[in-house]
C-alpha positions, 0 to 999 in steps of 0.5 A: 712928743714932737714939736708941730712946726706951723710955720717953718721957713723951709716950707717954701724953700728949694734948698735941700736941707739933706744935701751935705755940700757946704755951700747947700748946708751954708744956704740952709743955715742962713735960712734957720737963722731968721726961721721962727721955728728953729728952736722947735725944729732942733728939738724934734730932731735931738729927739728923733736922734737920741742915742743914734750913732753919728753916721745916722745923722744928717741934714740941717734941722733947726741950724743945726749939721748932724755932726752938731747935734751928735757933740751937742748930745754928747757935751750934755752926756758928760756934763749930765755925769758930773 
């Protein structure tokens, strides 16, 4: 089940959260920093991408890139098996 985002900061933004250029990623992450929905957004992205290869993760969600979310999942998987 996904969390419903009622007031995301990105809703009115012109930033393309799927543009991987460094300056755009930085702007997207900066917007996420003050977003009241950032945690729910990150949780939704993690749920949606769970088990997907790194190559299928893209965009900024909850202040993280696809690579960062992949690393979080790998870290969790390694520590869960201990």
